[in-house]
Backbone as a printed PyTorch tensor [residue, N CA C, xyz], in Angstrom:
tensor([[[ -8.2050,   8.0860,  27.0240],
         [ -7.5120,   8.2130,  25.8030],
         [ -6.8690,   7.2870,  24.9850]],

        [[ -7.0620,   7.6200,  23.4690],
         [ -6.3130,   6.4260,  22.7380],
         [ -5.0970,   6.4520,  22.8390]],

        [[ -4.4010,   5.3600,  22.4460],
         [ -2.9740,   5.4050,  21.8320],
         [ -2.4190,   4.4580,  20.9640]],

        [[ -1.8120,   4.8870,  19.7660],
         [ -0.9280,   4.3720,  19.6450],
         [  0.2940,   3.9330,  18.9940]],

        [[  1.0620,   2.9290,  19.2130],
         [  2.3190,   2.6020,  19.7820],
         [  2.9280,   1.6970,  18.5460]],

        [[  3.8190,   2.3550,  17.9480],
         [  5.0310,   1.8000,  16.9100],
         [  6.5140,   1.4360,  18.0870]],

        [[  6.7290,   0.0720,  17.5400],
         [  8.1320,   0.0420,  17.8760],
         [  8.6560,  -0.5150,  16.2530]],

        [[ 10.1490,   0.8070,  16.5730],
         [ 10.7040,   0.2660,  15.2820],
         [ 12.5000,   0.1310,  15.2030]],

        [[ 13.1470,  -0.5920,  15.0750],
         [ 14.1540,  -1.5310,  15.2190],
         [ 15.1810,  -0.6460,  14.2840]],

        [[ 16.3990,  -1.1400,  14.7890],
         [ 17.3900,  -0.0460,  14.0390],
         [ 17.5130,  -0.6070,  12.4760]],

        [[ 17.3220,   1.0810,  11.4200],
         [ 16.7270,   0.4100,  10.0460],
         [ 18.0920,  -0.3780,   9.4270]],

        [[ 19.2880,  -0.7400,  10.0810],
         [ 20.5300,  -1.4560,   9.8060],
         [ 19.8700,  -3.2290,  10.0880]],

        [[ 19.4330,  -3.1490,  10.9980],
         [ 19.1680,  -4.6710,  11.2280],
         [ 17.8220,  -5.1790,  11.0610]],

        [[ 16.7750,  -4.1780,  10.4430],
         [ 15.2850,  -4.5460,   9.4780],
         [ 15.4210,  -5.1440,   8.3380]],

        [[ 14.4630,  -6.0770,   8.1860],
         [ 14.1750,  -6.7990,   6.9690],
         [ 15.3790,  -7.4700,   6.1710]],

        [[ 15.8950,  -8.0630,   7.6620],
         [ 17.2390,  -8.9260,   6.9170],
         [ 16.6280, -10.2380,   6.0670]],

        [[ 15.7560, -10.6910,   6.5080],
         [ 14.8870, -11.7360,   5.5770],
         [ 15.0970, -11.6920,   3.8920]],

        [[ 14.8910,  -9.9790,   3.5960],
         [ 15.0440,  -9.2620,   2.4460],
         [ 15.9150,  -9.7140,   1.6480]],

        [[ 17.4410,  -9.6700,   2.3910],
         [ 18.9480,  -9.1310,   2.1870],
         [ 19.0350, -10.0640,   0.7120]],

        [[ 18.7570, -11.7310,   0.8420],
         [ 18.9370, -12.1430,  -0.2310],
         [ 18.7520, -10.8890,  -1.8760]],

        [[ 17.7080, -10.6670,  -1.8050],
         [ 17.0710,  -9.9970,  -2.9940],
         [ 17.2060,  -7.8760,  -3.0560]],

        [[ 17.2530,  -7.4200,  -2.0110],
         [ 17.5830,  -6.2060,  -1.9230],
         [ 19.0430,  -5.8030,  -0.5020]],

        [[ 20.0490,  -5.0160,  -1.1770],
         [ 20.4970,  -4.7150,  -0.9190],
         [ 20.5170,  -3.5960,   0.6280]],

        [[ 21.3960,  -2.5980,   1.1730],
         [ 21.3820,  -2.6980,   2.3370],
         [ 20.2680,  -1.0300,   2.0710]],

        [[ 20.8520,  -0.7670,   1.5590],
         [ 20.1400,   0.9820,   0.8330],
         [ 19.0700,   0.7420,   0.1960]],

        [[ 18.1670,  -0.4370,  -0.7630],
         [ 17.1630,  -0.8200,  -1.2630],
         [ 16.4500,  -1.2660,   0.4980]],

        [[ 17.1020,  -1.8900,   1.4850],
         [ 15.2150,  -2.2400,   2.0330],
         [ 15.4090,  -1.0360,   3.2800]],

        [[ 16.5780,  -0.0420,   3.3470],
         [ 16.5200,   1.3370,   3.6120],
         [ 15.1980,   1.9630,   3.4790]],

        [[ 15.6230,   2.0960,   1.9220],
         [ 14.3480,   2.5490,   0.7550],
         [ 12.9910,   1.8930,   1.5730]],

        [[ 12.9400,   0.6550,   1.5520],
         [ 11.4290,   0.0040,   1.8260],
         [ 11.1940,   0.3350,   2.5880]],

        [[ 12.1150,   0.4620,   3.9270],
         [ 11.5460,   0.1550,   5.4660],
         [ 10.8190,   1.8630,   5.5270]],

        [[ 11.6240,   2.5400,   4.7770],
         [ 11.2450,   3.9030,   5.3830],
         [  9.7120,   4.6300,   5.1070]],

        [[  9.4980,   3.9030,   3.2140],
         [  8.6070,   4.4620,   3.0870],
         [  7.2500,   3.6720,   3.7420]],

        [[  7.7840,   2.5660,   4.1640],
         [  6.3530,   1.4960,   5.0250],
         [  6.4830,   2.1580,   6.6300]],

        [[  7.3180,   2.8710,   6.8100],
         [  7.2610,   3.5250,   8.3670],
         [  6.2330,   4.4700,   7.9220]],

        [[  6.3940,   5.4560,   7.2480],
         [  5.9960,   6.7480,   6.4160],
         [  4.5560,   6.4860,   6.3480]],

        [[  4.1360,   5.4130,   5.4900],
         [  2.6210,   5.0690,   5.8640],
         [  2.2960,   4.5840,   6.4620]],

        [[  2.5600,   4.1150,   7.7940],
         [  1.9830,   3.2630,   8.8140],
         [  1.4500,   4.5340,   9.7380]],

        [[  2.4940,   5.7700,   9.9160],
         [  2.7990,   6.6770,  10.5650],
         [  1.5370,   8.0290,  10.3730]],

        [[  1.4390,   8.1260,   8.4120],
         [  0.3040,   8.4980,   7.9440],
         [ -0.7030,   7.9820,   8.3260]],

        [[ -1.1970,   7.0060,   8.4280],
         [ -2.5110,   5.8840,   8.9120],
         [ -3.0340,   6.5400,  10.0820]],

        [[ -2.2540,   6.2200,  11.0530],
         [ -2.1740,   6.7680,  12.1790],
         [ -2.4170,   8.0170,  12.7250]],

        [[ -2.1020,   9.1050,  12.2040],
         [ -1.6590,  10.6200,  12.3230],
         [ -2.7010,  11.0690,  13.2250]],

        [[ -4.0480,  10.3890,  13.0570],
         [ -5.4030,  11.3920,  14.1350],
         [ -5.4110,  10.9690,  15.6260]],

        [[ -4.3220,   9.9100,  15.9670],
         [ -4.4110,   9.5930,  17.2290],
         [ -4.4030,  10.6140,  18.2280]],

        [[ -5.0120,  10.7420,  19.3130],
         [ -4.1470,  11.8390,  20.4130],
         [ -2.6840,  11.6600,  20.7270]],

        [[ -2.7360,  10.5140,  21.0220],
         [ -1.1380,  10.1140,  21.9770],
         [ -0.4290,   8.9420,  21.1210]],

        [[  0.6360,   9.8520,  20.5310],
         [  1.1610,   8.2820,  19.2670],
         [  2.7930,   8.4960,  19.8450]],

        [[  2.9370,   6.6290,  20.0210],
         [  4.4180,   6.4980,  20.8270],
         [  5.0210,   6.1340,  19.7700]],

        [[  6.4600,   6.2100,  19.5760],
         [  7.5700,   5.6770,  18.8230],
         [  8.8620,   4.8970,  19.5480]],

        [[  8.9930,   3.9380,  19.5150],
         [ 10.0200,   3.0980,  20.2380],
         [ 11.3260,   3.1110,  19.3070]],

        [[ 11.9930,   3.4670,  19.0430],
         [ 13.1440,   3.1980,  18.5140],
         [ 14.7520,   3.7930,  18.9230]],

        [[ 15.9240,   3.4540,  18.7370],
         [ 17.0610,   4.1900,  18.5010],
         [ 17.7040,   4.6340,  17.3600]],

        [[ 16.9990,   4.1620,  16.2100],
         [ 17.4420,   4.9680,  14.7450],
         [ 17.3100,   5.8660,  14.9970]],

        [[ 18.0110,   6.7050,  14.6510],
         [ 18.0220,   8.4950,  14.6390],
         [ 17.2900,   8.8060,  13.1050]],

        [[ 17.0030,   7.7610,  12.0450],
         [ 16.4120,   8.5220,  10.8210],
         [ 15.0870,   7.7420,  11.4020]],

        [[ 14.6760,   6.7230,  11.6280],
         [ 13.2800,   6.7490,  12.2960],
         [ 12.5510,   7.4810,  13.4240]],

        [[ 13.4730,   8.0760,  13.8810],
         [ 12.8700,   9.2350,  15.1740],
         [ 13.0210,  10.3620,  14.0280]],

        [[ 14.0630,  10.5100,  13.6280],
         [ 13.1090,  11.8620,  12.8710],
         [ 12.1960,  11.7760,  12.3330]],

        [[ 11.9470,  11.3880,  11.4720],
         [ 10.9280,  10.8400,  10.2670],
         [  9.0730,  11.2560,  11.3140]],

        [[  9.7820,  10.1480,  12.5920],
         [  8.3070,  10.3370,  13.0830],
         [  8.2740,  11.6620,  14.1170]],

        [[  9.2080,  12.2460,  14.5260],
         [  9.0540,  13.8640,  15.1230],
         [  8.8520,  14.4580,  14.2850]],

        [[  8.9870,  14.7350,  13.0540],
         [  8.4020,  15.7440,  12.2270],
         [  6.9620,  15.2670,  12.0020]],

        [[  6.4720,  14.1840,  11.8890],
         [  5.1580,  13.8820,  11.9620],
         [  4.3920,  14.2090,  13.3060]],

        [[  4.8400,  14.5260,  14.6660],
         [  4.2300,  15.4720,  15.7590],
         [  4.0210,  13.7510,  16.6210]],

        [[  5.3900,  12.6750,  16.5270],
         [  5.0480,  11.6340,  17.1970],
         [  6.3520,  11.5880,  18.3860]],

        [[  6.0030,  11.2320,  19.3360],
         [  7.0550,  11.2500,  20.7400],
         [  7.8650,   9.9070,  20.5640]],

        [[  9.3600,  10.3000,  21.2730],
         [ 10.1000,   9.2120,  20.5810],
         [ 10.0790,   9.0560,  22.2960]],

        [[ 10.8050,   7.2410,  22.2340],
         [ 10.8190,   6.8100,  23.3790],
         [ 12.0230,   5.6660,  22.5020]],

        [[ 13.1170,   6.2780,  23.9390],
         [ 14.2520,   5.2460,  23.6950],
         [ 14.2720,   3.8780,  23.6570]],

        [[ 14.3110,   3.3610,  22.5590],
         [ 14.1640,   1.5090,  22.6660],
         [ 15.7150,   1.2910,  23.7160]],

        [[ 15.0350,   0.4380,  24.5710],
         [ 16.0130,  -0.3750,  25.4760],
         [ 16.9470,  -1.3720,  25.3910]],

        [[ 16.6350,  -1.9530,  24.1500],
         [ 17.9200,  -2.3180,  23.2100],
         [ 17.8110,  -4.0220,  23.7320]],

        [[ 16.7790,  -4.6030,  24.1530],
         [ 16.5880,  -6.2880,  24.8020],
         [ 15.0670,  -6.3310,  23.6660]],

        [[ 15.0530,  -6.3110,  22.3080],
         [ 14.3250,  -7.1320,  21.5550],
         [ 13.0030,  -6.5150,  21.5630]],

        [[ 11.5040,  -6.7940,  20.6480],
         [ 10.7330,  -6.3590,  20.2400],
         [  9.8940,  -6.1510,  21.5370]],

        [[  9.9230,  -6.9970,  22.4680],
         [  8.7770,  -7.4470,  23.4130],
         [  9.0840,  -6.2750,  24.5430]],

        [[ 10.1570,  -5.9050,  24.9080],
         [ 11.0660,  -5.2190,  25.6250],
         [ 10.8510,  -3.6000,  25.1920]],

        [[ 10.8530,  -3.4370,  23.7890],
         [ 10.4160,  -2.0710,  23.5320],
         [  9.0570,  -1.3890,  23.2030]],

        [[  8.2950,  -2.6820,  23.4740],
         [  6.5980,  -2.4660,  23.6190],
         [  6.3820,  -2.4480,  24.8640]],

        [[  7.1420,  -3.0550,  25.8020],
         [  7.1130,  -3.0440,  27.0470],
         [  7.5360,  -0.9930,  27.6040]],

        [[  8.3770,  -0.7080,  27.1400],
         [  8.6940,   0.4990,  27.1960],
         [  7.7520,   1.8340,  26.8420]],

        [[  7.2600,   1.1920,  25.7790],
         [  6.0820,   2.1240,  24.8800],
         [  5.3900,   2.1910,  26.0350]],

        [[  4.2810,   0.6800,  26.5610],
         [  3.5510,   1.1110,  27.4250],
         [  3.4800,   1.4020,  28.9460]],

        [[  4.7070,   1.2840,  29.4170],
         [  4.7460,   2.1150,  30.3120],
         [  4.7390,   4.1280,  30.3600]],

        [[  4.7720,   4.0450,  29.2750],
         [  5.0860,   5.4100,  28.9570],
         [  3.3520,   5.6140,  28.7770]],

        [[  2.7270,   4.8690,  27.9620],
         [  1.1640,   5.1230,  27.3700],
         [  0.4340,   5.0710,  29.2300]],

        [[  0.8390,   4.4690,  29.9260],
         [ -0.1290,   4.0930,  31.4330],
         [  0.6400,   5.7240,  31.6000]],

        [[  2.2330,   6.3920,  32.0910],
         [  2.6070,   7.3150,  32.4100],
         [  1.3850,   8.6990,  31.9710]],

        [[  1.3290,   8.4900,  30.8940],
         [  0.2220,   9.5030,  29.7840],
         [ -1.2490,   9.2020,  30.2090]],

        [[ -1.4780,   8.1850,  31.0960],
         [ -2.9610,   8.0610,  31.5240],
         [ -3.8380,   7.6210,  29.8040]],

        [[ -3.3230,   6.7320,  29.0530],
         [ -4.3810,   6.0870,  28.0330],
         [ -5.4060,   5.3300,  28.9550]],

        [[ -6.2200,   5.5850,  27.9500],
         [ -6.9650,   4.2100,  28.5070],
         [ -7.1020,   2.5660,  27.6940]],

        [[ -6.8330,   2.9440,  25.9700],
         [ -6.5290,   1.9990,  25.0640],
         [ -5.2270,   2.3080,  24.5840]],

        [[ -4.4170,   0.9670,  24.4430],
         [ -3.1560,   1.1990,  24.0700],
         [ -3.2190,   0.2470,  22.4450]],

        [[ -2.7750,   0.8320,  20.9210],
         [ -2.8700,   0.1040,  20.4140],
         [ -1.0330,  -0.5640,  19.8920]],

        [[ -0.7070,  -1.1400,  19.7780],
         [  0.5690,  -1.7920,  19.4590],
         [  0.4150,  -2.1440,  17.7430]],

        [[  0.8980,  -1.3380,  17.0770],
         [  0.8530,  -1.4440,  15.4160],
         [  2.3030,  -1.3320,  14.8180]],

        [[  2.8830,  -2.6080,  14.4220],
         [  4.3430,  -2.8770,  13.6800],
         [  4.2150,  -2.0900,  12.6270]],

        [[  5.3000,  -1.4230,  12.1490],
         [  6.0840,  -0.4380,  10.9570],
         [  5.3380,  -0.9800,   9.8800]],

        [[  5.3740,  -2.1410,   9.5650],
         [  5.8680,  -3.3550,   8.3110],
         [  4.4060,  -3.8640,   7.8710]],

        [[  3.5670,  -2.5780,   8.0630],
         [  1.9690,  -3.4290,   7.8340],
         [  1.5190,  -1.8730,   6.8010]],

        [[  2.4950,  -1.7870,   5.6370],
         [  1.7330,  -0.4350,   5.1140],
         [  0.4560,  -0.0700,   4.6300]],

        [[ -0.4380,  -1.1490,   4.6080],
         [ -1.4040,  -1.5990,   3.5750],
         [ -2.5830,  -1.1080,   4.6750]],

        [[ -2.3470,  -0.5460,   5.7850],
         [ -3.2420,  -0.7040,   6.7500],
         [ -3.8280,   0.8920,   6.4300]],

        [[ -5.1560,   1.2920,   6.9470],
         [ -5.8390,   2.5000,   6.8500],
         [ -6.8520,   2.6000,   7.5900]],

        [[ -6.5300,   3.9770,   8.0700],
         [ -7.5790,   4.6980,   9.2110],
         [ -8.3070,   4.1370,   9.4800]],

        [[ -9.3880,   3.5770,   8.7440],
         [-10.8920,   3.1430,   8.7040],
         [-10.4720,   1.9820,   9.3530]],

        [[ -9.3580,   1.2340,   9.5320],
         [ -9.0840,   0.0800,  10.1840],
         [ -9.0460,  -0.3240,  11.4620]],

        [[ -8.1440,   1.2160,  11.4970],
         [ -7.5450,   1.7640,  12.8680],
         [ -8.8540,   2.1900,  14.1940]],

        [[ -9.7950,   3.1390,  13.7190],
         [-10.8020,   3.3650,  14.0200],
         [-11.5340,   1.9330,  14.0280]],

        [[-11.8480,   0.7410,  13.7330],
         [-12.5690,  -0.1150,  13.5420],
         [-11.7590,  -1.1660,  15.3650]],

        [[-10.9530,  -1.0180,  14.7690],
         [-10.3470,  -1.9480,  16.0020],
         [-10.7150,  -1.3780,  17.2130]],

        [[-10.4440,   0.1860,  17.5760],
         [-10.9780,   0.7590,  18.1940],
         [-12.3260,   0.8470,  19.0530]],

        [[-13.4210,   0.5150,  17.8880],
         [-14.4770,   0.4360,  17.8100],
         [-14.9540,  -0.9950,  18.5910]],

        [[-14.1040,  -1.6310,  18.6250],
         [-14.2160,  -2.9430,  19.3750],
         [-14.7720,  -3.1420,  20.4090]],

        [[-15.7230,  -3.7300,  21.1170],
         [-15.8940,  -3.9270,  23.1220],
         [-15.7500,  -4.9130,  23.2280]],

        [[-14.2550,  -5.0060,  23.6120],
         [-13.2390,  -6.0900,  24.4620],
         [-12.0440,  -5.8570,  25.0520]],

        [[-11.5660,  -6.4100,  25.8090],
         [-10.2510,  -5.5850,  26.7380],
         [ -9.4600,  -5.9850,  25.5410]],

        [[ -8.9380,  -6.9000,  24.5320],
         [ -7.5490,  -7.5060,  24.2070],
         [ -8.0720,  -7.7610,  22.6700]],

        [[ -7.7990,  -7.0410,  21.5540],
         [ -8.4290,  -6.9990,  20.3000],
         [ -7.4670,  -7.4450,  19.6670]],

        [[ -7.0060,  -8.5650,  18.9030],
         [ -5.8740,  -8.9960,  17.9200],
         [ -6.2510,  -9.3230,  16.7240]],

        [[ -5.3120,  -8.2010,  16.2510],
         [ -5.5730,  -8.5080,  14.6260],
         [ -4.4670,  -9.4570,  14.2440]],

        [[ -4.6580, -10.1010,  13.3030],
         [ -3.5040, -11.0330,  12.5520],
         [ -3.3310, -11.0250,  11.5820]],

        [[ -2.2790, -11.7410,  11.4200],
         [ -1.5110, -11.6880,   9.8030],
         [ -2.2270, -12.9700,   8.9820]],

        [[ -1.1640, -13.0740,   7.8790],
         [ -2.1440, -14.4820,   7.5710],
         [ -0.7920, -15.4120,   7.6860]],

        [[ -0.1020, -15.1530,   8.2560],
         [  1.0880, -15.9710,   8.6260],
         [  1.1080, -15.9480,  10.1940]],

        [[  0.3580, -15.9900,  11.0220],
         [ -0.1490, -15.9520,  12.2970],
         [  0.4800, -15.0860,  13.1490]],

        [[  1.4240, -14.3720,  12.8120],
         [  1.4240, -13.0470,  13.4690],
         [  0.4230, -12.0460,  14.0790]],

        [[  0.9670, -11.0650,  14.6390],
         [ -0.2120, -10.3980,  15.5910],
         [  0.4250,  -8.8650,  14.5890]],

        [[ -0.5830,  -8.3490,  14.1560],
         [ -0.0530,  -7.0280,  13.1120],
         [ -1.1190,  -5.7730,  13.9090]],

        [[ -1.3040,  -6.2500,  15.1090],
         [ -2.0230,  -4.9820,  15.9950],
         [ -2.6160,  -5.6000,  17.6100]],

        [[ -2.2440,  -4.8490,  18.1210],
         [ -2.4580,  -5.2780,  19.1380],
         [ -2.7860,  -4.6600,  20.6890]],

        [[ -4.5790,  -4.5500,  20.6930],
         [ -4.8910,  -3.3020,  21.3050],
         [ -5.2350,  -3.7160,  23.0100]],

        [[ -4.9400,  -3.0850,  23.7740],
         [ -5.0420,  -3.4010,  25.8080],
         [ -5.8950,  -2.2850,  26.1150]],

        [[ -6.9270,  -2.9390,  26.8260],
         [ -7.4520,  -1.8850,  27.6520],
         [ -7.7230,  -2.2800,  29.1740]],

        [[ -6.8000,  -1.6080,  30.0360],
         [ -5.6620,  -1.0200,  29.7440],
         [ -4.5190,  -1.6330,  29.0000]],

        [[ -3.5800,  -0.4590,  28.8100],
         [ -2.0800,  -0.5140,  28.4040],
         [ -1.7720,  -2.4460,  29.0460]],

        [[ -1.5000,  -2.1960,  29.5710],
         [ -0.5650,  -3.2920,  30.6120],
         [ -1.9110,  -4.6950,  30.9080]],

        [[ -3.1330,  -5.0910,  30.1940],
         [ -3.6380,  -5.9550,  30.4180],
         [ -3.1180,  -7.4240,  30.4060]],

        [[ -1.9410,  -7.3850,  29.1620],
         [ -1.8400,  -8.7950,  29.3990],
         [ -0.0140,  -8.2150,  28.5770]],

        [[  0.6800,  -8.8170,  28.8420],
         [  2.0550,  -9.0570,  28.5300],
         [  2.1270,  -9.0280,  27.0500]],

        [[  3.1930,  -8.2180,  26.0240],
         [  3.1950,  -8.5340,  24.6550],
         [  4.3760,  -9.7450,  24.3100]],

        [[  4.0070, -10.2240,  23.5460],
         [  4.5800, -11.3960,  23.1810],
         [  4.8270, -11.7720,  21.3340]],

        [[  5.2780, -10.5930,  20.6370],
         [  4.9870, -10.6780,  19.8800],
         [  6.1750, -11.8350,  19.3480]],

        [[  6.4300, -12.3160,  17.8870],
         [  6.7030, -13.4270,  17.5070],
         [  6.2350, -14.2590,  16.7730]],

        [[  6.6090, -15.8050,  16.1090],
         [  5.8390, -16.5720,  15.3880],
         [  4.8650, -17.1040,  16.2950]],

        [[  3.4690, -17.3520,  15.7740],
         [  2.4430, -17.6980,  15.9000],
         [  1.5470, -16.6730,  17.3090]],

        [[  2.0050, -15.2950,  17.0340],
         [  1.9410, -14.5630,  18.3060],
         [  0.6390, -14.2540,  18.3640]],

        [[ -0.4470, -14.1890,  17.3770],
         [ -1.9890, -13.7770,  17.0740],
         [ -2.4980, -14.8990,  18.3920]],

        [[ -2.2410, -16.1450,  18.4740],
         [ -2.8390, -17.4190,  18.9570],
         [ -2.3320, -17.1930,  20.5050]],

        [[ -1.5890, -16.8460,  21.0420],
         [ -0.6900, -16.4670,  21.8900],
         [ -0.8710, -15.5180,  23.0250]],

        [[ -1.0510, -14.0900,  21.9940],
         [ -2.0030, -13.1600,  22.5800],
         [ -3.6020, -13.2390,  23.3020]],

        [[ -4.3590, -14.0300,  22.3640],
         [ -5.5740, -14.2360,  22.2670],
         [ -5.9700, -15.2320,  23.7230]],

        [[ -5.0550, -16.2100,  24.2290],
         [ -4.8980, -17.1740,  24.6820],
         [ -4.3580, -16.5530,  26.2260]],

        [[ -3.3550, -15.7280,  25.7910],
         [ -3.1500, -15.0270,  27.2400],
         [ -3.8610, -14.4830,  28.0240]],

        [[ -4.9040, -13.3960,  26.7830],
         [ -6.4320, -12.5250,  27.5800],
         [ -7.5130, -13.8510,  28.2220]],

        [[ -7.3360, -15.0010,  27.6480],
         [ -8.5100, -15.3940,  27.8940],
         [ -7.9520, -16.1180,  29.1010]],

        [[ -6.8230, -16.4660,  29.6430],
         [ -6.6010, -16.7960,  31.1690],
         [ -6.3900, -15.6840,  31.7660]],

        [[ -6.4690, -14.6930,  31.5900],
         [ -6.3490, -13.4920,  32.5730],
         [ -7.8560, -13.7570,  32.4030]],

        [[ -8.6440, -13.9560,  31.9420],
         [-10.0670, -13.5540,  32.2780],
         [-10.7440, -12.0170,  31.5400]],

        [[-10.0680, -11.9930,  30.3620],
         [-10.5160, -10.6610,  29.6970],
         [-11.0750, -11.1490,  28.4480]],

        [[-12.1140, -10.1690,  27.7780],
         [-12.6000, -10.1910,  26.5260],
         [-11.2210, -10.3310,  25.7150]],

        [[-11.8460, -10.9390,  24.8360],
         [-11.0170, -11.0050,  23.6680],
         [-11.7350, -11.2250,  22.6700]],

        [[-11.0830, -10.4230,  21.1070],
         [-11.5070, -10.3000,  20.0990],
         [-10.3240, -10.7860,  18.7860]],

        [[-10.5870, -11.6620,  18.5280],
         [ -9.0700, -11.8990,  17.1380],
         [-10.2730, -11.4870,  15.8220]],

        [[ -9.4470, -10.8640,  15.0590],
         [-10.0810, -10.9950,  13.4560],
         [ -8.6330, -10.6860,  12.6310]],

        [[ -9.1640, -10.4430,  11.4510],
         [ -8.3970, -10.7420,  10.7170],
         [ -8.9260,  -9.4900,   9.4690]],

        [[ -7.7690,  -8.0370,   9.3800],
         [ -8.4290,  -6.9990,   8.2490],
         [ -7.3490,  -7.2740,   7.4920]],

        [[ -7.5910,  -6.8570,   6.2380],
         [ -7.3280,  -6.4710,   5.2090],
         [ -5.7140,  -5.7930,   4.4660]],

        [[ -6.1600,  -4.5180,   5.1320],
         [ -4.8640,  -3.5980,   5.4320],
         [ -3.9470,  -4.0500,   6.3450]],

        [[ -4.2650,  -4.8300,   7.4590],
         [ -3.4930,  -5.6560,   8.8700],
         [ -3.1420,  -6.9030,   7.9450]],

        [[ -3.5730,  -8.0550,   7.0980],
         [ -3.1640,  -8.8930,   7.3250],
         [ -2.0610,  -9.3470,   6.6020]],

        [[ -0.9090,  -8.2040,   5.3530],
         [  0.3050,  -8.5870,   5.0750],
         [  1.2570,  -7.7430,   5.7910]],

        [[  1.7860,  -8.5370,   6.6850],
         [  3.1710,  -7.4550,   7.1280],
         [  4.5950,  -8.1650,   6.5520]],

        [[  5.4400,  -7.2850,   6.0600],
         [  6.7130,  -6.9780,   4.5170],
         [  7.7600,  -7.8620,   5.5600]],

        [[  7.7580,  -9.6190,   5.2520],
         [  9.2750, -10.0940,   5.5900],
         [  9.8640, -10.5820,   4.8040]],

        [[  9.5460, -10.9310,   3.6810],
         [ 10.1080, -11.4850,   2.8350],
         [  9.7230, -11.3110,   1.6470]],

        [[ 10.7290, -11.8260,   0.5800],
         [ 10.4490, -12.0840,  -0.5670],
         [  9.0080, -12.0460,  -1.3930]],

        [[  8.2280, -13.0090,  -1.0660],
         [  6.7130, -13.4200,  -1.4900],
         [  5.9950, -12.3590,  -0.7340]],

        [[  6.0640, -11.3620,   0.5440],
         [  5.2240, -10.3300,   1.2450],
         [  5.9740,  -9.0400,  -0.1530]],

        [[  7.1900,  -9.4410,  -0.3740],
         [  7.1030,  -8.0430,  -0.8640],
         [  6.6210,  -8.0750,  -2.2770]],

        [[  6.4570,  -9.0090,  -3.2460],
         [  5.7870,  -9.1650,  -4.5310],
         [  4.2250,  -9.1200,  -4.2920]],

        [[  3.4540,  -9.3460,  -2.7870],
         [  2.0420,  -8.8170,  -2.8270],
         [  2.1810,  -7.6880,  -2.1180]],

        [[  3.1450,  -7.0330,  -2.4010],
         [  3.0500,  -5.3850,  -1.6670],
         [  2.6990,  -5.0830,  -2.8860]],

        [[  3.7470,  -5.4050,  -3.9450],
         [  3.9050,  -4.8260,  -5.0380],
         [  2.2450,  -4.8050,  -5.6380]],

        [[  1.8040,  -5.5810,  -5.4350],
         [  0.6990,  -6.2160,  -6.5050],
         [ -0.9550,  -5.2710,  -5.8940]],

        [[ -0.2620,  -4.4010,  -5.0220],
         [ -1.6250,  -4.0350,  -4.3470],
         [ -2.1130,  -3.0170,  -4.7630]],

        [[ -3.4960,  -2.9580,  -5.0410],
         [ -4.3160,  -1.3510,  -5.5810],
         [ -3.9820,  -0.3530,  -4.9710]],

        [[ -3.5240,  -0.2650,  -4.1620],
         [ -3.7720,   0.7490,  -2.8610],
         [ -2.4650,   1.7370,  -3.1640]],

        [[ -2.6360,   2.9300,  -3.6710],
         [ -2.1900,   3.8920,  -4.2710],
         [ -1.2140,   4.7890,  -2.7970]],

        [[ -0.1200,   4.1850,  -2.2770],
         [  0.6580,   4.6560,  -1.4640],
         [  2.0870,   4.2020,  -1.3360]],

        [[  2.9590,   5.1600,  -0.7740],
         [  4.5320,   4.9690,  -1.2270],
         [  5.0990,   3.9850,  -0.8090]],

        [[  4.6240,   2.9720,  -0.3480],
         [  5.1920,   1.3790,  -0.2180],
         [  5.3110,   0.6880,  -0.9240]],

        [[  3.9440,   0.8710,  -1.5600],
         [  3.6110,  -0.2790,  -3.0340],
         [  3.9550,   0.6650,  -4.2340]],

        [[  4.4420,   1.5200,  -4.7160],
         [  5.2360,   2.3230,  -5.5150],
         [  6.6280,   1.8630,  -5.4800]],

        [[  7.2780,   1.7090,  -4.2080],
         [  8.5430,   1.2660,  -3.1580],
         [  8.7920,   0.0900,  -4.1020]],

        [[  7.7260,  -1.1560,  -3.8410],
         [  7.8600,  -2.0620,  -3.9740],
         [  8.6030,  -2.8840,  -5.5260]],

        [[  7.3740,  -1.7130,  -6.0090],
         [  7.1200,  -2.1500,  -7.1820],
         [  8.1280,  -1.8280,  -8.1620]],

        [[  8.8720,  -0.8600,  -8.2370],
         [ 10.6720,   0.0530,  -8.0850],
         [ 11.6420,  -0.9880,  -7.8000]],

        [[ 11.2600,  -1.4960,  -7.0160],
         [ 12.4870,  -2.6950,  -6.4410],
         [ 12.5680,  -3.9730,  -7.0480]],

        [[ 11.0630,  -4.0780,  -7.6090],
         [ 11.1400,  -5.3430,  -8.5300],
         [ 11.4700,  -5.4780,  -9.7470]],

        [[ 11.4780,  -4.4500, -10.2040],
         [ 11.9450,  -4.3640, -11.7860],
         [ 13.5280,  -3.4760, -11.7740]],

        [[ 13.9660,  -3.2510, -10.3040],
         [ 15.5440,  -2.8440, -10.8680],
         [ 16.0820,  -4.1450, -10.5740]],

        [[ 17.3820,  -3.4430, -11.5070],
         [ 17.9830,  -4.7460, -11.8320],
         [ 18.9020,  -5.2290, -10.8520]],

        [[ 19.1060,  -6.6910, -10.9270],
         [ 19.3170,  -7.5940,  -9.4710],
         [ 18.5790,  -7.7260,  -8.6940]],

        [[ 17.2550,  -7.6710,  -8.9250],
         [ 16.5830,  -8.2880,  -7.9370],
         [ 16.5280,  -9.7220,  -8.3690]]])
């Protein structure tokens, strides 16, 4: 069985690098729109897990049919570990860890990742981060999300003797972290909620 796992930090702690241009309510609106778009892109998968301690994120995901796992509160990689343990318990054969801040991802790109014949597949962002980590089995390597994590994940797989594939997909190349990323999101031709929200926030007074 194929599974997708999305870790989501508390909304009041999310996207603080945008705090210089967006207030708390605007950041919350952006985060909710990005989460909604990513949930929609992954809606077809049989096992969908979301790790969070944010009540609003949990409510949105539950309404979309996702299973909620409490965030242990020890950072992103600990959240991924908790979700991975649940995936193993559910007998998932492959697990894709997907960030919530990649709103341009498409269902086709997710299918493309699962179709690759490798033990570990790393989708990299343009800043060197990991925007998708697919592992067969789910615990094949530890999660090491953070700066330059795409190379770190690929190297860990190689050291373990696993078949690894690293690639860049257009919809997973942008993870929205800072004002420049927000500008790029607003210029996307993809007609989804996050793009529209980004455009509205960019022209809002005080941006």
